[in-house]
SEDRENLO-222582 format. One record per residue: z, y, x of N, C-alpha, C in turn; residue number from 1. Coordinates in pm, whole numbers, plus 50000, padded with zeros to 5 digits. Example, Ala and Ser with C-alpha at 12.3 -4.5 7.8 and 13.67 -1.06 7.14 Angstrom:
REM residues 2
- n_Z/n_Y/n_X/ca_Z/ca_Y/ca_X/c_Z/c_Y/c_X/num
- 50780/49431/51319/50780/49550/51230/50780/49670/51320/1 .
- 50708/49775/51285/50714/49894/51367/50787/50003/51290/2 .
//
This chain:
REM residues 387
- n_Z/n_Y/n_X/ca_Z/ca_Y/ca_X/c_Z/c_Y/c_X/num
- 52498/50374/50880/52473/50280/50773/52351/50216/50757/1 .
- 52341/50091/50742/52229/50001/50724/52171/50039/50588/2 .
- 52055/50104/50567/52001/50138/50421/51963/50014/50365/3 .
- 51937/49905/50434/51878/49790/50361/51992/49682/50311/4 .
- 52111/49708/50365/52211/49604/50331/52249/49590/50193/5 .
- 52239/49699/50120/52270/49683/49968/52171/49615/49896/6 .
- 52063/49596/49947/51933/49538/49870/51920/49383/49934/7 .
- 51966/49358/50054/51940/49221/50103/52024/49125/50022/8 .
- 51954/49023/49973/52023/48923/49886/52057/48777/49977/9 .
- 51983/48763/50064/52006/48620/50122/51953/48647/50278/10 .
- 51966/48537/50352/51934/48531/50511/51774/48552/50524/11 .
- 51698/48492/50435/51553/48496/50459/51520/48656/50441/12 .
- 51582/48720/50348/51518/48867/50337/51579/48938/50455/13 .
- 51693/48911/50511/51732/48972/50635/51631/48961/50744/14 .
- 51583/48827/50750/51496/48812/50867/51352/48878/50837/15 .
- 51313/48882/50724/51195/48956/50685/51202/49096/50714/16 .
- 51322/49166/50690/51327/49307/50718/51332/49320/50866/17 .
- 51400/49240/50944/51408/49246/51090/51261/49234/51143/18 .
- 51185/49147/51095/51054/49123/51130/50973/49258/51116/19 .
- 50985/49300/51007/50899/49423/50949/50968/49568/51060/20 .
- 51096/49561/51075/51146/49645/51156/51105/49661/51301/21 .
- 51092/49538/51366/51030/49544/51502/50905/49590/51509/22 .
- 50806/49582/51415/50687/49630/51415/50706/49771/51381/23 .
- 50761/49825/51294/50781/49962/51253/50848/50036/51364/24 .
- 50930/49996/51439/50969/50066/51547/50873/50104/51665/25 .
- 50792/50003/51691/50667/50007/51788/50568/50106/51729/26 .
- 50538/50092/51596/50451/50181/51530/50488/50343/51527/27 .
- 50624/50340/51533/50682/50492/51507/50661/50566/51643/28 .
- 50662/50481/51754/50640/50552/51901/50500/50597/51905/29 .
- 50400/50537/51833/50245/50563/51849/50193/50663/51758/30 .
- 50282/50675/51648/50233/50763/51531/50194/50889/51558/31 .
- 50272/50976/51645/50226/51110/51682/50101/51122/51752/32 .
- 50070/51023/51854/49945/51033/51921/49830/50994/51838/33 .
- 49835/50897/51754/49724/50856/51667/49701/50981/51575/34 .
- 49792/51051/51526/49781/51150/51430/49712/51283/51504/35 .
- 49765/51317/51629/49715/51434/51680/49580/51408/51727/36 .
- 49548/51279/51777/49403/51253/51823/49304/51208/51721/37 .
- 49339/51195/51596/49265/51148/51481/49206/51008/51521/38 .
- 49298/50919/51578/49243/50785/51627/49292/50698/51512/39 .
- 49203/50600/51492/49236/50469/51408/49327/50390/51482/40 .
- 49448/50343/51418/49536/50268/51490/49509/50123/51509/41 .
- 49407/50093/51585/49379/49968/51619/49480/49863/51675/42 .
- 49564/49936/51763/49683/49863/51822/49780/49804/51723/43 .
- 49808/49893/51606/49890/49841/51504/49850/49728/51441/44 .
- 49715/49729/51414/49657/49616/51337/49644/49489/51424/45 .
- 49634/49514/51549/49635/49403/51650/49764/49327/51654/46 .
- 49880/49433/51638/50016/49367/51641/50050/49295/51506/47 .
- 50001/49356/51392/50008/49281/51263/49936/49150/51267/48 .
- 49817/49133/51320/49754/49004/51328/49830/48920/51414/49 .
- 49866/48954/51527/49934/48870/51640/50077/48820/51563/50 .
- 50138/48911/51476/50268/48858/51425/50267/48770/51309/51 .
- 50137/48752/51259/50125/48668/51142/50158/48760/51008/52 .
- 50189/48871/51018/50238/48963/50905/50131/48957/50779/53 .
- 50018/48926/50795/49910/48924/50706/49917/48795/50613/54 .
- 49989/48697/50673/50004/48560/50592/50126/48550/50506/55 .
- 50224/48655/50509/50344/48641/50443/50334/48605/50296/56 .
- 50226/48673/50219/50214/48652/50087/50125/48529/50041/57 .
- 50080/48456/50125/50006/48333/50104/50082/48228/50059/58 .
- 50035/48128/49974/50111/48015/49937/50165/47930/50050/59 .
- 50294/47876/50034/50353/47783/50144/50263/47668/50173/60 .
- 50193/47625/50089/50109/47504/50117/49980/47532/50196/61 .
- 49944/47653/50205/49833/47692/50291/49870/47766/50420/62 .
- 50002/47751/50446/50061/47824/50570/50109/47957/50560/63 .
- 50140/48002/50431/50208/48128/50423/50346/48126/50387/64 .
- 50421/48225/50366/50558/48211/50332/50600/48253/50182/65 .
- 50487/48284/50096/50492/48311/49969/50603/48417/49929/66 .
- 50613/48524/50001/50715/48613/49964/50706/48665/49825/67 .
- 50820/48711/49768/50830/48745/49624/50795/48898/49630/68 .
- 50763/48958/49503/50762/49098/49484/50866/49180/49554/69 .
- 50981/49135/49518/51108/49200/49594/51111/49209/49734/70 .
- 51059/49106/49789/51040/49094/49940/50937/49189/49992/71 .
- 50820/49186/49911/50723/49283/49949/50765/49420/49955/72 .
- 50827/49452/49845/50869/49598/49849/50959/49630/49967/73 .
- 51041/49528/50003/51155/49546/50094/51072/49570/50249/74 .
- 50989/49478/50274/50931/49492/50405/50831/49600/50430/75 .
- 50761/49625/50325/50667/49731/50324/50747/49871/50330/76 .
- 50852/49879/50271/50935/50002/50279/50972/50015/50421/77 .
- 51013/49912/50476/51063/49927/50616/50963/49949/50709/78 .
- 50835/49876/50691/50716/49905/50792/50683/50054/50780/79 .
- 50687/50102/50655/50630/50234/50645/50728/50358/50724/80 .
- 50842/50315/50760/50928/50397/50819/50863/50421/50963/81 .
- 50778/50336/51015/50729/50351/51132/50592/50417/51137/82 .
- 50520/50373/51034/50364/50431/51026/50337/50406/50876/83 .
- 50329/50508/50802/50302/50491/50657/50163/50451/50634/84 .
- 50064/50505/50722/49923/50463/50686/49885/50329/50725/85 .
- 49955/50258/50821/49944/50113/50857/50003/50043/50749/86 .
- 50114/50089/50706/50189/50010/50611/50105/50008/50467/87 .
- 50056/50128/50426/49993/50107/50305/49854/50034/50314/88 .
- 49799/50043/50426/49677/49968/50439/49704/49810/50432/89 .
- 49797/49774/50508/49823/49605/50509/49895/49579/50390/90 .
- 49942/49670/50301/50013/49639/50177/49889/49603/50069/91 .
- 49769/49667/50088/49654/49619/49989/49625/49457/50030/92 .
- 49613/49423/50148/49598/49301/50174/49710/49192/50124/93 .
- 49826/49252/50162/49945/49169/50117/49948/49137/49972/94 .
- 49941/49259/49887/49965/49263/49755/49843/49194/49675/95 .
- 49726/49214/49709/49607/49133/49648/49628/48990/49677/96 .
- 49671/48933/49793/49671/48797/49804/49811/48744/49737/97 .
- 49910/48827/49709/50024/48789/49633/49975/48761/49485/98 .
- 49898/48839/49441/49841/48832/49297/49772/48699/49276/99 .
- 49691/48667/49387/49602/48546/49372/49692/48430/49399/100 .
- 49805/48435/49484/49898/48330/49496/49960/48297/49368/101 .
- 49990/48402/49293/50079/48377/49164/49984/48329/49055/102 .
- 49871/48378/49046/49777/48337/48924/49694/48229/48951/103 .
- 49643/48208/49084/49548/48119/49108/49409/48125/49025/104 .
- 49370/48256/48998/49262/48292/48930/49131/48247/48975/105 .
- 49117/48226/49111/48999/48197/49169/48966/48019/49160/106 .
- 48847/47988/49200/48839/47839/49234/48932/47800/49336/107 .
- 48997/47706/49333/49104/47676/49420/49060/47654/49560/108 .
- 48941/47587/49573/48878/47557/49709/48833/47671/49786/109 .
- 48778/47768/49705/48748/47905/49777/48882/47981/49815/110 .
- 48971/47975/49728/49102/48042/49759/49169/47971/49890/111 .
- 49167/47844/49884/49224/47763/50007/49158/47795/50135/112 .
- 49010/47812/50124/48941/47841/50236/48977/47978/50287/113 .
- 48996/48067/50213/49030/48208/50253/49165/48213/50294/114 .
- 49261/48142/50249/49396/48136/50303/49385/48071/50456/115 .
- 49317/47973/50466/49302/47899/50603/49246/47998/50700/116 .
- 49150/48070/50651/49083/48178/50749/49187/48292/50788/117 .
- 49254/48337/50689/49384/48423/50730/49497/48360/50822/118 .
- 49513/48243/50797/49622/48182/50890/49557/48148/51020/119 .
- 49451/48089/51027/49397/48047/51155/49346/48178/51235/120 .
- 49266/48256/51183/49202/48371/51251/49262/48515/51205/121 .
- 49360/48514/51130/49437/48640/51104/49347/48739/51044/122 .
- 49256/48690/50963/49153/48773/50874/49236/48869/50784/123 .
- 49162/48985/50781/49226/49102/50678/49128/49096/50565/124 .
- 49163/49146/50432/49094/49154/50324/49133/49273/50248/125 .
- 49065/49324/50159/49091/49438/50079/48988/49452/49965/126 .
- 49043/49507/49855/48951/49513/49731/48873/49660/49769/127 .
- 48753/49650/49738/48671/49765/49744/48610/49807/49600/128 .
- 48676/49877/49518/48643/49904/49408/48606/50064/49377/129 .
- 48660/50151/49474/48643/50296/49440/48507/50338/49473/130 .
- 48424/50418/49398/48302/50486/49429/48304/50629/49416/131 .
- 48218/50699/49491/48206/50853/49480/48178/50897/49326/132 .
- 48096/50812/49272/48066/50875/49125/48170/50842/49018/133 .
- 48240/50725/49053/48333/50680/48938/48474/50720/48961/134 .
- 48508/50755/49080/48647/50775/49116/48724/50650/49118/135 .
- 48866/50658/49100/48956/50548/49082/48901/50454/48981/136 .
- 48904/50321/49014/48872/50222/48918/48962/50206/48786/137 .
- 49096/50268/48820/49185/50269/48710/49145/50358/48599/138 .
- 49054/50449/48609/49002/50548/48515/48890/50470/48427/139 .
- 48847/50346/48482/48761/50264/48379/48616/50285/48389/140 .
- 48571/50356/48479/48432/50362/48508/48365/50251/48570/141 .
- 48227/50212/48517/48169/50109/48563/48109/50150/48706/142 .
- 48108/50045/48797/48074/50064/48940/47906/50075/48928/143 .
- 47850/50163/49023/47721/50171/49047/47662/50069/49139/144 .
- 47757/50002/49218/47706/49893/49295/47665/49774/49209/145 .
- 47547/49707/49250/47477/49617/49168/47462/49498/49221/146 .
- 47481/49374/49154/47464/49255/49200/47351/49186/49131/147 .
- 47244/49148/49211/47124/49076/49135/47118/48922/49180/148 .
- 47098/48856/49060/47089/48704/49089/46959/48659/49181/149 .
- 46973/48580/49274/46861/48528/49334/46860/48385/49346/150 .
- 46755/48318/49396/46764/48182/49400/46874/48113/49489/151 .
- 46911/48181/49599/47011/48126/49684/47151/48178/49639/152 .
- 47169/48269/49545/47300/48330/49514/47295/48471/49440/153 .
- 47330/48565/49538/47336/48719/49487/47286/48807/49605/154 .
- 47233/48910/49559/47203/49027/49645/47284/49151/49583/155 .
- 47361/49209/49686/47448/49302/49639/47417/49439/49718/156 .
- 47401/49555/49637/47373/49681/49716/47462/49783/49641/157 .
- 47514/49866/49730/47598/49977/49683/47690/50048/49781/158 .
- 47761/50124/49759/47872/50208/49850/48003/50212/49776/159 .
- 48103/50195/49868/48237/50206/49824/48304/50300/49897/160 .
- 48389/50386/49834/48473/50484/49922/48608/50433/49909/161 .
- 48694/50509/49980/48847/50471/50003/48870/50332/50036/162 .
- 48800/50275/50124/48810/50140/50169/48906/50130/50287/163 .
- 49032/50122/50245/49154/50134/50364/49128/50028/50460/164 .
- 49149/50066/50584/49127/49978/50704/49003/49919/50719/165 .
- 48887/49983/50670/48769/49911/50661/48720/49882/50824/166 .
- 48755/49948/50907/48704/49921/51039/48748/49795/51107/167 .
- 48862/49731/51043/48929/49604/51094/48913/49495/50991/168 .
- 48847/49525/50860/48850/49426/50756/48749/49318/50803/169 .
- 48784/49186/50760/48692/49074/50762/48624/49041/50637/170 .
- 48692/49077/50524/48635/49040/50393/48674/49173/50292/171 .
- 48598/49177/50191/48635/49281/50088/48595/49209/49963/172 .
- 48677/49248/49854/48636/49205/49708/48581/49322/49647/173 .
- 48441/49320/49644/48363/49421/49598/48319/49418/49441/174 .
- 48352/49515/49373/48324/49530/49231/48167/49564/49229/175 .
- 48109/49492/49124/47974/49524/49093/47938/49488/48969/176 .
- 47841/49573/48903/47787/49536/48782/47688/49418/48800/177 .
- 47695/49316/48716/47601/49210/48732/47471/49208/48663/178 .
- 47367/49220/48734/47241/49225/48684/47206/49357/48600/179 .
- 47146/49348/48492/47123/49448/48390/47225/49460/48271/180 .
- 47325/49394/48295/47440/49391/48202/47529/49502/48222/181 .
- 47627/49521/48140/47751/49604/48184/47876/49531/48217/182 .
- 47847/49408/48249/47961/49326/48280/47987/49349/48444/183 .
- 48125/49359/48477/48174/49363/48594/48230/49248/48670/184 .
- 48191/49231/48793/48224/49113/48867/48294/49153/48997/185 .
- 48380/49079/49057/48424/49087/49199/48350/48982/49287/186 .
- 48295/49032/49397/48234/48941/49502/48296/48945/49624/187 .
- 48317/48823/49684/48393/48802/49812/48280/48831/49920/188 .
- 48300/48939/49993/48199/48972/50087/48249/48960/50235/189 .
- 48188/48885/50311/48215/48873/50453/48161/48984/50520/190 .
- 48236/49078/50600/48204/49175/50672/48110/49162/50787/191 .
- 48102/49036/50829/48011/48996/50950/47878/48940/50906/192 .
- 47844/48968/50797/47697/48931/50744/47610/49051/50764/193 .
- 47483/49017/50769/47386/49124/50764/47387/49216/50641/194 .
- 47377/49341/50677/47368/49439/50535/47497/49511/50521/195 .
- 47608/49456/50591/47728/49509/50571/47768/49622/50683/196 .
- 47797/49753/50659/47823/49846/50754/47933/49932/50692/197 .
- 47988/50015/50795/48085/50089/50762/48048/50234/50804/198 .
- 48068/50340/50721/48038/50461/50753/48158/50555/50757/199 .
- 48202/50618/50865/48330/50676/50897/48323/50816/50835/200 .
- 48363/50819/50703/48378/50938/50628/48521/50982/50606/201 .
- 48615/50909/50653/48746/50948/50623/48795/51059/50711/202 .
- 48829/51193/50665/48849/51316/50719/48954/51381/50644/203 .
- 49079/51344/50644/49182/51394/50569/49304/51455/50633/204 .
- 49395/51527/50586/49514/51579/50658/49616/51485/50649/205 .
- 49616/51368/50549/49736/51291/50526/49683/51140/50537/206 .
- 49758/51062/50555/49730/50928/50578/49603/50906/50649/207 .
- 49591/50964/50774/49475/50965/50853/49453/50808/50913/208 .
- 49548/50749/50930/49534/50607/51009/49491/50507/50901/209 .
- 49484/50532/50773/49420/50419/50676/49277/50408/50720/210 .
- 49226/50500/50782/49061/50475/50803/48997/50438/50671/211 .
- 49013/50518/50560/48964/50471/50430/48807/50513/50418/212 .
- 48742/50448/50512/48589/50487/50514/48523/50423/50408/213 .
- 48384/50460/50411/48293/50407/50307/48240/50269/50346/214 .
- 48234/50171/50264/48179/50053/50294/48030/50058/50224/215 .
- 47935/50035/50301/47809/50030/50277/47729/49891/50264/216 .
- 47683/49856/50140/47624/49729/50128/47475/49745/50099/217 .
- 47385/49691/50199/47260/49713/50181/47188/49573/50169/218 .
- 47138/49546/50050/47078/49411/50027/47156/49309/50073/219 .
- 47283/49305/50063/47374/49189/50127/47344/49062/50041/220 .
- 47312/48947/50119/47287/48827/50031/47401/48729/50043/221 .
- 47440/48684/49937/47582/48613/49923/47539/48484/49850/222 .
- 47619/48378/49884/47612/48247/49790/47662/48269/49662/223 .
- 47613/48169/49584/47655/48160/49430/47821/48189/49429/224 .
- 47890/48106/49511/48046/48108/49514/48101/48238/49543/225 .
- 48031/48338/49586/48095/48467/49629/48132/48532/49493/226 .
- 48097/48515/49384/48133/48568/49262/48272/48494/49222/227 .
- 48371/48552/49254/48508/48489/49241/48570/48545/49095/228 .
- 48535/48645/49061/48594/48708/48928/48489/48757/48847/229 .
- 48500/48743/48711/48401/48823/48627/48456/48860/48476/230 .
- 48409/48969/48442/48495/49028/48303/48467/48922/48188/231 .
- 48366/48855/48187/48331/48749/48072/48413/48628/48086/232 .
- 48473/48587/48191/48558/48452/48202/48698/48505/48225/233 .
- 48784/48494/48119/48921/48527/48132/48989/48421/48238/234 .
- 49071/48458/48322/49126/48378/48410/49280/48387/48371/235 .
- 49366/48280/48404/49506/48281/48375/49580/48402/48465/236 .
- 49655/48483/48390/49727/48575/48466/49643/48713/48466/237 .
- 49521/48724/48420/49458/48840/48444/49492/48942/48330/238 .
- 49593/48894/48236/49658/48999/48132/49787/49038/48169/239 .
- 49827/49008/48301/49948/49057/48352/49943/49197/48426/240 .
- 50038/49277/48407/50015/49398/48489/50026/49381/48648/241 .
- 49956/49457/48711/49951/49452/48868/50076/49485/48930/242 .
- 50173/49411/48930/50299/49445/48982/50308/49467/49142/243 .
- 50214/49390/49212/50204/49410/49348/50170/49553/49388/244 .
- 50119/49630/49302/50101/49780/49324/50230/49849/49356/245 .
- 50340/49794/49339/50478/49846/49383/50461/49850/49537/246 .
- 50374/49794/49625/50372/49828/49746/50342/49971/49785/247 .
- 50272/50039/49687/50257/50197/49700/50392/50267/49703/248 .
- 50457/50270/49602/50582/50360/49607/50675/50305/49715/249 .
- 50670/50189/49752/50763/50122/49861/50720/50202/49991/250 .
- 50596/50215/50010/50546/50285/50135/50578/50421/50136/251 .
- 50568/50490/50026/50607/50638/50022/50763/50655/50031/252 .
- 50835/50570/49983/50978/50580/49986/51023/50556/50140/253 .
- 50932/50484/50211/50956/50448/50361/50943/50587/50447/254 .
- 50842/50662/50408/50806/50775/50458/50924/50884/50444/255 .
- 50997/50875/50318/51102/50948/50279/51221/50910/50372/256 .
- 51236/50789/50395/51369/50741/50478/51348/50783/50621/257 .
- 51216/50779/50680/51190/50814/50811/51220/50977/50816/258 .
- 51185/51044/50727/51229/51206/50718/51374/51214/50703/259 .
- 51435/51144/50628/51569/51152/50614/51657/51127/50737/260 .
- 51601/51004/50798/51683/50981/50929/51650/51091/51032/261 .
- 51543/51135/51041/51509/51260/51143/51607/51374/51110/262 .
- 51617/51413/50984/51687/51516/50943/51845/51518/50957/263 .
- 51882/51397/50948/52041/51366/50976/52055/51378/51125/264 .
- 51965/51318/51204/51994/51309/51352/51979/51458/51394/265 .
- 51879/51538/51344/51864/51687/51369/51981/51756/51343/266 .
- 52058/51747/51233/52166/51810/51193/52289/51779/51281/267 .
- 52293/51654/51332/52389/51603/51416/52378/51677/51569/268 .
- 52250/51699/51607/52224/51735/51735/52209/51882/51765/269 .
- 52148/51954/51658/52104/52102/51673/52232/52174/51658/270 .
- 52268/52249/51767/52391/52352/51783/52347/52486/51820/271 .
- 52302/52575/51735/52272/52714/51770/52415/52783/51816/272 .
- 52385/52884/51918/52481/52951/51980/52558/53042/51878/273 .
- 52499/53054/51742/52565/53135/51644/52674/53058/51570/274 .
- 52687/52914/51604/52779/52835/51546/52878/52774/51640/275 .
- 52985/52740/51617/53083/52675/51707/53040/52521/51722/276 .
- 52965/52468/51640/52926/52332/51662/52781/52298/51591/277 .
- 52739/52181/51571/52603/52139/51526/52608/52178/51364/278 .
- 52486/52195/51319/52466/52240/51181/52511/52132/51083/279 .
- 52552/52018/51127/52613/51912/51036/52721/51967/50967/280 .
- 52784/52059/51016/52923/52109/50958/52904/52218/50875/281 .
- 52779/52268/50860/52745/52385/50761/52731/52322/50619/282 .
- 52811/52400/50534/52817/52340/50388/52695/52326/50338/283 .
- 52600/52418/50342/52466/52419/50284/52379/52294/50345/284 .
- 52394/52278/50466/52323/52153/50529/52381/52024/50465/285 .
- 52503/52022/50458/52578/51886/50404/52526/51875/50249/286 .
- 52518/52003/50186/52451/51988/50045/52322/51922/50044/287 .
- 52243/51971/50130/52105/51922/50136/52089/51770/50170/288 .
- 52174/51729/50260/52169/51593/50284/52223/51515/50170/289 .
- 52331/51571/50095/52376/51490/49984/52264/51484/49888/290 .
- 52198/51576/49865/52078/51581/49769/51987/51460/49802/291 .
- 51953/51458/49929/51864/51347/49998/51915/51220/49962/292 .
- 52040/51209/49996/52108/51072/49952/52084/51020/49807/293 .
- 52132/51132/49725/52116/51106/49586/51973/51066/49533/294 .
- 51885/51143/49585/51745/51124/49551/51705/50987/49585/295 .
- 51732/50944/49713/51688/50811/49770/51765/50704/49680/296 .
- 51873/50721/49641/51951/50609/49577/51883/50600/49426/297 .
- 51854/50708/49361/51784/50696/49243/51652/50627/49264/298 .
- 51578/50660/49329/51444/50620/49360/51443/50464/49386/299 .
- 51535/50429/49489/51533/50304/49535/51607/50195/49440/300 .
- 51704/50247/49360/51758/50157/49266/51631/50121/49152/301 .
- 51566/50220/49123/51452/50163/49025/51360/50095/49081/302 .
- 51328/50115/49218/51215/50039/49264/51256/49889/49299/303 .
- 51386/49862/49338/51432/49719/49362/51465/49673/49249/304 .
- 51531/49731/49142/51571/49667/49015/51461/49619/48938/305 .
- 51360/49705/48923/51233/49654/48853/51144/49535/48931/306 .
- 51158/49541/49062/51097/49435/49140/51170/49304/49114/307 .
- 51288/49331/49117/51381/49204/49099/51370/49138/48957/308 .
- 51363/49224/48861/51340/49189/48730/51208/49092/48711/309 .
- 51106/49150/48786/50985/49068/48787/50985/48939/48833/310 .
- 51074/48927/48940/51096/48789/49000/51176/48697/48921/311 .
- 51284/48745/48855/51396/48665/48802/51355/48641/48666/312 .
- 51281/48735/48592/51265/48708/48445/51098/48705/48413/313 .
- 51033/48609/48471/50881/48603/48458/50838/48619/48306/314 .
- 50924/48565/48203/50882/48556/48073/50867/48697/48018/315 .
- 50925/48799/48093/50912/48940/48056/50792/49023/48114/316 .
- 50726/48942/48213/50629/49031/48291/50499/49090/48191/317 .
- 50454/49050/48094/50356/49085/48014/50393/49216/47959/318 .
- 50513/49243/47943/50571/49383/47881/50609/49472/47984/319 .
- 50584/49438/48106/50648/49542/48203/50540/49643/48255/320 .
- 50434/49662/48202/50342/49767/48261/50407/49911/48260/321 .
- 50462/49942/48139/50513/50088/48155/50631/50089/48256/322 .
- 50708/49989/48270/50818/50005/48370/50766/50013/48518/323 .
- 50673/49928/48543/50603/49939/48670/50540/50077/48713/324 .
- 50456/50122/48606/50395/50240/48618/50500/50353/48635/325 .
- 50608/50351/48566/50717/50449/48577/50796/50445/48716/326 .
- 50794/50319/48764/50852/50327/48908/50769/50385/49004/327 .
- 50630/50379/48994/50539/50452/49092/50552/50592/49083/328 .
- 50560/50648/48955/50569/50794/48915/50704/50843/48991/329 .
- 50803/50780/48949/50943/50820/48983/50959/50830/49130/330 .
- 50924/50717/49202/50947/50683/49345/50866/50786/49434/331 .
- 50732/50800/49391/50658/50883/49496/50687/51024/49467/332 .
- 50729/51061/49350/50783/51210/49328/50907/51231/49404/333 .
- 50990/51135/49404/51126/51135/49463/51096/51156/49613/334 .
- 50999/51063/49665/50989/51063/49816/50942/51202/49849/335 .
- 50846/51258/49783/50796/51394/49813/50912/51506/49813/336 .
- 51012/51473/49713/51122/51571/49705/51206/51549/49826/337 .
- 51250/51415/49875/51322/51402/49993/51261/51456/50116/338 .
- 51136/51443/50133/51057/51502/50254/51078/51653/50259/339 .
- 51072/51711/50130/51067/51862/50124/51211/51917/50174/340 .
- 51298/51845/50110/51454/51881/50145/51482/51853/50293/341 .
- 51437/51748/50335/51468/51723/50497/51405/51810/50564/342 .
- 51290/51888/50542/51222/51984/50613/51315/52110/50610/343 .
- 51369/52124/50489/51446/52239/50471/51579/52245/50569/344 .
- 51624/52129/50598/51743/52098/50692/51686/52122/50819/345 .
- 51559/52087/50859/51517/52111/51000/51476/52257/51021/346 .
- 51425/52312/50921/51391/52460/50920/51248/52462/50983/347 .
- 51217/52572/51059/51090/52606/51099/51045/52516/51186/348 .
- 51134/52465/51273/51098/52357/51373/51004/52226/51298/349 .
- 51023/52208/51171/50947/52106/51105/50813/52131/51100/350 .
- 50769/52255/51114/50630/52283/51110/50540/52275/51231/351 .
- 50618/52259/51345/50538/52221/51468/50472/52111/51464/352 .
- 50342/52112/51523/50263/51978/51551/50340/51868/51628/353 .
- 50415/51910/51722/50500/51814/51784/50625/51758/51715/354 .
- 50644/51813/51593/50755/51746/51525/50701/51656/51419/355 .
- 50774/51526/51398/50712/51435/51312/50714/51461/51161/356 .
- 50812/51571/51123/50832/51600/51010/50712/51663/50919/357 .
- 50631/51723/51007/50505/51773/50934/50424/51660/50899/358 .
- 50407/51561/50980/50326/51435/50941/50370/51362/50820/359 .
- 50502/51357/50808/50563/51301/50687/50546/51376/50568/360 .
- 50537/51509/50581/50508/51599/50474/50373/51577/50434/361 .
- 50279/51562/50520/50127/51541/50476/50114/51409/50429/362 .
- 50172/51302/50480/50147/51171/50436/50206/51141/50300/363 .
- 50340/51201/50271/50399/51166/50141/50333/51235/50030/364 .
- 50252/51330/50051/50183/51413/49952/50064/51316/49897/365 .
- 50013/51228/49979/49906/51130/49932/49944/51031/49824/366 .
- 50078/51004/49810/50149/50914/49715/50106/50952/49577/367 .
- 50077/51082/49551/50054/51130/49421/49915/51107/49366/368 .
- 49828/51067/49464/49689/51041/49423/49664/50865/49429/369 .
- 49756/50800/49446/49743/50657/49444/49769/50601/49308/370 .
- 49696/50501/49269/49722/50446/49123/49856/50395/49094/371 .
- 49910/50406/48965/49841/50487/48866/49893/50635/48894/372 .
- 49799/50734/48842/49837/50868/48879/49929/50921/48759/373 .
- 49996/51031/48797/50101/51069/48712/50062/51087/48572/374 .
- 49951/51155/48544/49901/51188/48406/49893/51051/48323/375 .
- 49835/50942/48385/49810/50816/48335/49941/50755/48287/376 .
- 50063/50769/48373/50180/50696/48360/50240/50785/48224/377 .
- 50249/50896/48244/50295/50991/48117/50237/50964/47987/378 .
- 50093/50952/48001/50029/50916/47880/50067/50786/47824/379 .
- 50077/50677/47911/50115/50547/47862/50257/50539/47797/380 .
- 50346/50609/47855/50486/50629/47797/50480/50706/47661/381 .
- 50406/50807/47643/50397/50875/47532/50345/50784/47424/382 .
- 50234/50713/47455/50180/50627/47339/50270/50521/47310/383 .
- 50341/50454/47406/50435/50356/47365/50536/50402/47275/384 .
- 50608/50543/47301/50686/50593/47223/50655/50627/47081/385 .
- 50526/50656/47063/50477/50703/46945/50409/50592/46852/386 .
- 50411/50475/46904/50359/50361/46824/50434/50352/46691/387 .
//
């Protein structure tokens, strides 16, 4: 059964899924080696650049395909079945650009120049907002990174943590406090200028391949135009919830699908001599597989239906924050449950380093720590109910 067929609405989406699938199948073959050797997946990002994957969410007039949120969710889910860390990383690039494509919040010439750099040179970009002292920016802490006005423009100094794919980034959107104020701005920083460096601090048991190292900025001199967003200047669309963050649950449900596929194939192939045939004929194994299918159905229905609503009912977007947050909560927790159940099908063999199931288990656990976190979602829902 093609798991994507129920959600494909047209030929364009079919081709997008196939495009992501070709990359995912290659990434899947490399996943175990990268994980075992603690190597950053440079080859995966080379393939992403070569395929033009990073241009998909750019405006059509600037050389992109202007994919919708629904399409982003679909291709990211498929890509993550091959390598979750690579998918999550490129998802930040695609999602952030999707938001800018929809809102046009920046000076148009600066945005156009960035788009052309991405199309012509396959540049990669990510937001760098998390810091050791503040934690996730969704918690509301002011950054310690500081931007000081100079005659030529700005001088930015600070350190950012959790900078996914830092080693291959060409640009970062760096949050910083402006001067001696408490106003926050975002600065477009070219990684190839003096004062920008990467400190390889990423040492985790899950999502190893994101290479979410520290971005270190030491007296980085930037032009005036690098300040692309600031709190004191409202921009059109900045009051909308960040729907593109659905790339996060899409990634983790992709991990769950990979685990599901492995467990089903294992059940078909594994035939201990204590049984007359493979374990797929054992009622308890069938029950667990049925539970996996049900959990996946629930999670994917909410993921795709909310993404579809965002695309088709734009007048309702401002009121969708709770729905979008709920999707992340439900889907990432469901993904964790699917992987856990799949491991029960495979049994003790799933714990061997040579078995991909233990990597799926470690990777899917990271989803609980991506924004918005579970406690924030539950708190938001409670406040809305009690209004």
